[in-house]
C-alpha positions, -999 to +999 in steps of 0.1 A: -328-180+789-288-177+795-271-145+791-237-141+774-213-112+771-187-109+744-163-081+731-170-067+698-143-051+676-148-026+649-126-019+618-133+009+593-138-003+557-124+016+526-161+022+515-169+042+548-187+012+564-179-001+598-169-038+601-179-054+633-171-089+647-167-109+680-134-130+682-153-155+702-181-161+677-162-175+646-180-164+613-201-138+629-193-106+611-216-075+604-213-041+587-230-008+593-230+027+581-220+036+619-206+019+648-241+019+664-256+004+634-229-023+632-232-030+670-270-035+668-265-058+638-239-077+659-263-081+686-288-096+665-263-120+647-249-131+680-285-140+693-291-161+662-256-178+664-261-187+701-296-199+696-285-222+670-257-235+692-280-241+721-305-259+698-279-282+688-268-290+724-235-271+719-217-251+747-215-213+738-179-201+738-168-181+767-154-145+766-117-141+757-099-120+782-071-109+759-078-079+736-063-084+700-053-046+700-079-031+677-086+007+680-122+004+687-141-021+708-175-023+726-191-051+747-226-067+740-248-087+765-274-109+746-299-134+758-304-164+736 
């Protein structure tokens, strides 16, 4: 199984939750009560997204080198 690494960005929501997304994985967004919860959900969502791409014979996106300038970011490495 291939392994992929992506940057995850976090944005605070007005309701106190944390919004997480990876710019390289369009449409993959998650929310959590904490950064840790949002990051774990992002890992699960990324695996599902990449497994679907691979099953369809599509090439998963590469990691972007430029940071869009968010305050908080992390990195995930997932195996799909």
